[in-house]
VOPAKOL-933410 format. One record per residue (C-alpha): x, y negated, z; residue number from 1. Coordinates in steps of 0.5 Angstrom, whole numbers, plus 500, padded with zeros to 3 digits. Each point is the difference from the previous one (the first is absolute). Layout:
<rs>
(r (X Y Z) NUM)
...
</rs>
This chain:
<rs>
(r (500 500 500) 1)
(r (503 494 498) 2)
(r (500 494 505) 3)
(r (500 495 495) 4)
(r (493 501 498) 5)
(r (494 496 504) 6)
(r (499 503 507) 7)
(r (492 500 498) 8)
(r (502 504 494) 9)
(r (506 505 503) 10)
(r (496 503 505) 11)
(r (500 508 500) 12)
(r (494 502 503) 13)
(r (496 495 495) 14)
(r (504 504 494) 15)
(r (498 507 503) 16)
(r (493 497 501) 17)
(r (500 498 493) 18)
(r (502 506 497) 19)
(r (496 505 504) 20)
(r (495 496 498) 21)
(r (502 500 492) 22)
(r (502 507 500) 23)
(r (494 503 503) 24)
(r (494 495 498) 25)
(r (498 501 507) 26)
(r (496 493 501) 27)
(r (501 500 507) 28)
(r (503 493 504) 29)
(r (506 500 503) 30)
(r (500 503 506) 31)
(r (494 504 499) 32)
(r (503 506 498) 33)
(r (498 507 502) 34)
(r (504 506 502) 35)
(r (499 507 496) 36)
(r (498 507 503) 37)
(r (508 501 500) 38)
(r (501 494 506) 39)
(r (495 504 505) 40)
(r (502 504 507) 41)
(r (504 505 496) 42)
(r (504 496 496) 43)
(r (501 495 506) 44)
(r (503 507 504) 45)
(r (504 502 495) 46)
(r (503 493 499) 47)
(r (502 499 507) 48)
(r (503 507 501) 49)
(r (505 497 495) 50)
(r (498 506 495) 51)
(r (502 498 492) 52)
(r (494 500 496) 53)
(r (499 505 494) 54)
(r (502 495 495) 55)
(r (506 498 503) 56)
(r (503 507 503) 57)
(r (502 502 493) 58)
(r (504 493 499) 59)
(r (504 502 508) 60)
(r (507 502 499) 61)
(r (504 502 507) 62)
(r (505 495 498) 63)
(r (495 494 499) 64)
(r (502 494 505) 65)
(r (496 499 506) 66)
(r (499 493 503) 67)
(r (497 498 506) 68)
(r (496 493 501) 69)
(r (500 498 507) 70)
(r (495 495 501) 71)
(r (496 496 505) 72)
(r (495 506 500) 73)
(r (504 506 500) 74)
(r (505 504 495) 75)
(r (498 502 493) 76)
(r (504 505 496) 77)
(r (501 500 493) 78)
(r (503 505 495) 79)
(r (501 497 494) 80)
(r (500 504 494) 81)
(r (507 498 496) 82)
(r (499 505 494) 83)
(r (494 498 498) 84)
(r (501 492 501) 85)
(r (508 499 501) 86)
(r (500 493 498) 87)
(r (494 499 505) 88)
(r (503 503 505) 89)
(r (507 497 500) 90)
(r (497 493 500) 91)
(r (496 501 506) 92)
(r (506 504 503) 93)
(r (506 497 498) 94)
(r (498 493 498) 95)
(r (495 498 506) 96)
(r (500 505 506) 97)
(r (506 502 501) 98)
(r (503 493 499) 99)
(r (495 498 506) 100)
(r (495 496 495) 101)
(r (494 503 503) 102)
(r (502 498 507) 103)
(r (495 495 503) 104)
(r (495 500 494) 105)
(r (493 501 502) 106)
(r (494 504 497) 107)
(r (497 494 497) 108)
(r (493 503 496) 109)
(r (495 506 502) 110)
(r (495 501 495) 111)
(r (495 504 504) 112)
(r (500 508 498) 113)
(r (505 498 495) 114)
(r (507 498 501) 115)
(r (504 497 505) 116)
(r (505 495 497) 117)
(r (507 498 503) 118)
(r (507 499 497) 119)
(r (501 492 499) 120)
(r (498 495 505) 121)
(r (502 498 506) 122)
(r (497 499 507) 123)
(r (499 493 498) 124)
(r (497 502 493) 125)
(r (507 498 496) 126)
(r (501 504 494) 127)
(r (507 503 500) 128)
(r (505 500 495) 129)
(r (500 506 496) 130)
(r (504 504 495) 131)
(r (499 500 492) 132)
(r (494 504 499) 133)
(r (500 507 498) 134)
(r (497 505 494) 135)
(r (494 503 502) 136)
(r (500 508 500) 137)
(r (493 501 501) 138)
(r (500 505 495) 139)
(r (504 505 505) 140)
(r (493 504 501) 141)
(r (498 497 506) 142)
(r (494 499 502) 143)
(r (498 494 505) 144)
(r (497 505 505) 145)
(r (499 498 507) 146)
(r (506 500 505) 147)
(r (504 498 493) 148)
(r (504 493 500) 149)
(r (501 498 494) 150)
(r (503 492 497) 151)
(r (496 494 499) 152)
(r (501 496 494) 153)
(r (497 495 496) 154)
(r (494 502 496) 155)
(r (503 497 493) 156)
(r (507 502 501) 157)
(r (501 508 501) 158)
(r (508 499 501) 159)
(r (498 494 506) 160)
(r (501 504 506) 161)
(r (505 498 505) 162)
(r (499 501 508) 163)
(r (493 502 501) 164)
(r (496 505 502) 165)
(r (494 503 501) 166)
(r (497 506 503) 167)
(r (495 503 498) 168)
(r (494 501 505) 169)
(r (495 505 495) 170)
(r (501 503 493) 171)
(r (501 494 495) 172)
(r (501 504 494) 173)
(r (498 493 496) 174)
(r (506 498 501) 175)
(r (504 505 497) 176)
(r (504 500 493) 177)
(r (495 502 495) 178)
(r (501 501 493) 179)
(r (496 498 494) 180)
(r (499 500 493) 181)
(r (499 492 500) 182)
(r (504 498 506) 183)
(r (503 503 505) 184)
(r (498 498 508) 185)
(r (507 500 504) 186)
(r (498 501 506) 187)
(r (504 499 507) 188)
(r (506 504 502) 189)
(r (499 506 505) 190)
(r (507 501 503) 191)
(r (499 503 506) 192)
(r (495 503 506) 193)
(r (498 498 507) 194)
(r (503 507 503) 195)
(r (499 498 507) 196)
(r (496 495 503) 197)
(r (494 499 496) 198)
(r (497 498 507) 199)
(r (504 494 500) 200)
(r (498 498 494) 201)
(r (493 501 501) 202)
(r (500 496 506) 203)
(r (503 493 496) 204)
(r (494 502 495) 205)
(r (495 500 505) 206)
(r (503 494 504) 207)
(r (496 493 500) 208)
(r (502 496 495) 209)
(r (500 492 499) 210)
(r (501 495 495) 211)
(r (507 495 500) 212)
(r (502 496 494) 213)
(r (499 504 494) 214)
(r (499 506 503) 215)
(r (494 503 502) 216)
(r (500 507 503) 217)
(r (506 500 505) 218)
(r (500 505 505) 219)
(r (499 496 507) 220)
(r (505 501 504) 221)
(r (504 500 495) 222)
(r (504 507 498) 223)
(r (508 499 499) 224)
(r (505 505 497) 225)
(r (505 499 505) 226)
(r (506 504 497) 227)
(r (501 506 495) 228)
(r (503 506 501) 229)
(r (503 505 495) 230)
(r (499 507 502) 231)
(r (504 505 495) 232)
</rs>
């Protein structure tokens, strides 16, 4: 996401909501999404226990990096799919996490029942400077299923992702890459999955929210990523 763009036009949550509505022709107002059956009690239990979803289980490798986000709401452990999304994992891990970039950033938007977004703003709602945008690896065959983590990008720029990411709270297949005879739909690149701490993600998602500046749904109290640790 390019910092030089006007703030109002660069909101990742707005970009994703617009993309979601355009791709699925949902016709819903922002913030009025409903959860499909997959997010019921059985799905929640599976995610909370750290189980990997069937779609991404095949992508998991024993040598895949494991990274813990230490947040003020609890720890979230991510398995990063290095073979499926090599550039994206490299960007997230070595470009940002290992440099301490995510330290003291907040989760700055919750779209109820859809996603939790973080990775780019401080508690003062200041955008942190980012590295160069990366190539979109959304053709990797991984789906935006509940519990996966994917990159934020501009809706009009398929290869514009930098530091921001989102956790899928439900199965958001409409955000996947789709091939078409007319024009391919680029989608949003899944590069990992929550393997422990999905209950923490849910805790963040169910916090009250506040509207401050141009941010419409900031978790309140704010949830901060204090540090990141690579386990392997």
